[in-house]
C-alpha positions as semicolon CSV with decimal commas, in nm:
position;residue;x (nm);y (nm);z (nm)
1;M;12,519;13,631;9,320
2;L;12,673;13,322;9,479
3;T;12,553;13,447;9,823
4;L;12,203;13,481;9,698
5;L;12,209;13,130;9,560
6;I;12,337;12,995;9,892
7;R;12,080;13,181;10,100
8;T;11,801;13,057;9,870
9;V;11,898;12,693;9,901
10;L;11,931;12,728;10,273
11;I;11,594;12,902;10,320
12;Y;11,442;12,637;10,093
13;I;11,587;12,353;10,297
14;I;11,468;12,521;10,632
15;V;11,118;12,605;10,506
16;T;11,076;12,252;10,364
17;A;11,189;12,101;10,693
18;A;10,963;12,325;10,892
19;V;10,661;12,239;10,674
20;R;10,740;11,866;10,702
21;I;10,752;11,898;11,079
22;M;10,426;12,071;11,077
23;G;10,262;11,788;10,887
24;K;10,162;11,686;10,537
25;R;9,843;11,860;10,427
26;Q;9,714;12,003;10,113
27;V;9,598;12,367;10,123
28;S;9,239;12,259;10,095
29;D;9,272;12,029;10,402
30;M;9,453;12,296;10,612
31;Q;9,291;12,448;10,920
32;T;9,280;12,830;10,935
33;S;9,561;12,845;11,177
34;E;9,784;12,619;10,944
35;L;9,719;12,838;10,648
36;V;9,797;13,157;10,836
37;I;10,127;13,013;10,958
38;T;10,219;12,897;10,615
39;L;10,165;13,248;10,476
40;I;10,369;13,403;10,773
41;I;10,664;13,160;10,711
42;S;10,660;13,241;10,340
43;Q;10,671;13,616;10,421
44;I;10,960;13,568;10,666
45;A;11,151;13,338;10,426
46;S;11,134;13,611;10,161
47;L;11,283;13,894;10,370
48;P;11,660;13,786;10,358
49;L;11,623;13,700;9,991
50;E;11,491;14,053;9,909
51;N;11,761;14,221;10,117
52;A;12,115;14,072;10,113
53;D;12,221;14,295;10,409
54;R;11,967;14,122;10,625
55;P;12,122;13,837;10,828
56;L;12,009;13,491;10,728
57;L;11,939;13,406;11,088
58;S;11,676;13,682;11,102
59;A;11,454;13,455;10,896
60;L;11,574;13,112;11,008
61;V;11,512;13,167;11,380
62;P;11,156;13,288;11,345
63;I;11,070;13,011;11,095
64;M;11,188;12,747;11,337
65;V;11,015;12,913;11,630
66;I;10,693;12,929;11,439
67;A;10,722;12,567;11,331
68;A;10,782;12,460;11,692
69;I;10,479;12,658;11,821
70;E;10,275;12,491;11,537
71;L;10,398;12,147;11,648
72;L;10,321;12,220;12,016
73;I;9,964;12,353;11,914
74;S;9,909;12,029;11,709
75;L;10,006;11,818;12,012
76;L;9,776;12,028;12,235
77;M;9,488;11,967;11,993
78;M;9,539;11,592;11,984
79;K;9,524;11,581;12,357
80;S;9,236;11,824;12,423
81;R;8,896;11,844;12,248
82;K;8,840;12,190;12,393
83;A;9,172;12,307;12,261
84;R;9,087;12,168;11,911
85;S;8,741;12,323;11,909
86;L;8,879;12,665;12,013
87;I;9,168;12,656;11,756
88;C;8,994;12,481;11,461
89;G;8,637;12,521;11,530
90;H;8,375;12,232;11,538
91;P;8,146;12,058;11,301
92;I;7,818;12,235;11,247
93;I;7,495;12,059;11,141
94;V;7,338;12,243;10,849
95;I;7,080;11,971;10,746
96;K;6,898;11,761;11,001
97;D;6,631;11,499;10,910
98;G;6,621;11,641;10,549
99;K;6,572;12,007;10,641
100;M;6,815;12,288;10,609
101;L;6,875;12,475;10,927
102;D;6,872;12,840;10,823
103;A;7,001;12,961;11,164
104;Q;7,314;12,754;11,116
105;L;7,357;12,872;10,763
106;R;7,342;13,237;10,862
107;L;7,595;13,158;11,143
108;L;7,828;13,018;10,889
109;R;7,742;13,290;10,620
110;I;7,657;13,006;10,370
111;S;7,366;13,016;10,134
112;R;7,133;12,742;10,047
113;E;7,276;12,750;9,701
114;D;7,619;12,680;9,833
115;I;7,481;12,372;10,029
116;Y;7,292;12,246;9,712
117;S;7,634;12,275;9,517
118;L;7,810;12,082;9,794
119;L;7,530;11,823;9,802
120;R;7,556;11,786;9,422
121;E;7,932;11,721;9,462
122;K;7,842;11,419;9,689
123;D;7,584;11,295;9,434
124;M;7,290;11,388;9,651
125;C;7,018;11,559;9,463
126;D;6,756;11,553;9,729
127;E;6,824;11,706;10,067
128;S;6,519;11,519;10,214
129;K;6,729;11,195;10,195
130;V;7,006;11,347;10,411
131;K;6,987;11,255;10,786
132;Y;7,270;11,503;10,875
133;G;7,449;11,744;10,660
134;I;7,760;11,870;10,853
135;I;8,003;12,149;10,763
136;E;8,343;12,022;10,894
137;P;8,599;12,249;11,038
138;N;8,789;12,256;10,713
139;G;8,475;12,378;10,528
140;S;8,392;12,044;10,359
141;L;8,034;11,907;10,383
142;S;7,976;11,547;10,524
143;V;7,652;11,387;10,430
144;L;7,514;11,110;10,652
145;T;7,218;10,908;10,536
146;E;7,004;10,687;10,752
147;E;7,186;10,380;10,613
148;A;7,522;10,534;10,731
149;L;7,394;10,547;11,084
150;S;7,204;10,223;11,102
151;G;7,498;9,991;11,106
152;D;7,637;9,818;11,419
153;G;8,011;9,875;11,350
154;I;8,241;10,078;11,560
155;Q;8,248;10,363;11,308
156;S;7,853;10,378;11,322
157;E;7,873;10,397;11,710
158;D;8,138;10,666;11,692
159;L;7,926;10,849;11,438
160;R;7,625;10,834;11,677
161;D;7,841;10,958;11,970
162;Q;7,975;11,262;11,749
163;L;7,620;11,343;11,627
164;S;7,492;11,348;11,992
165;L;7,758;11,599;12,070
166;L;7,676;11,804;11,780
167;D;7,299;11,800;11,853
168;H;7,379;11,884;12,224
169;P;7,689;12,107;12,225
170;D;7,646;12,191;12,587
171;E;7,717;11,834;12,686
172;T;8,096;11,784;12,679
173;E;8,285;11,457;12,695
174;E;8,576;11,397;12,917
175;E;8,905;11,520;12,761
176;A;9,088;11,258;12,559
């Protein structure tokens, strides 16, 4: 019984450290790859707790290797827009100039009703007032109105650049 307690505490410490190394995010903010890695780590961590004959290192080493790989992938995604797009996906415009883009909805397998629900969560009851509705890589909907794009600030310029890329995905910017 004492062995199980010690193993549990050690695995808790290692898994907590691994998750902290990978970054702080809520489940709803996780990219698909991060969620998959979290599930894999939880499965690996449970193995030595279920079977006391299994060496503790059989869980600790894979957990640390997976955490290191996730850290390297995160660094790669910070450096390369192409890697980030390949691993996480990219934003997809589903509303443009107040009109739903049915082809994009089919691509994402999202219904108009789902978009209406997401718009209501953003206090937008009229899709015709939406300049751009964008499904982000994490699945959330960003709503941009004409007012949001009309400013002269840095953020507005950055938004216009990003929307230009979304409108014309064949044009790629230089790597960061």
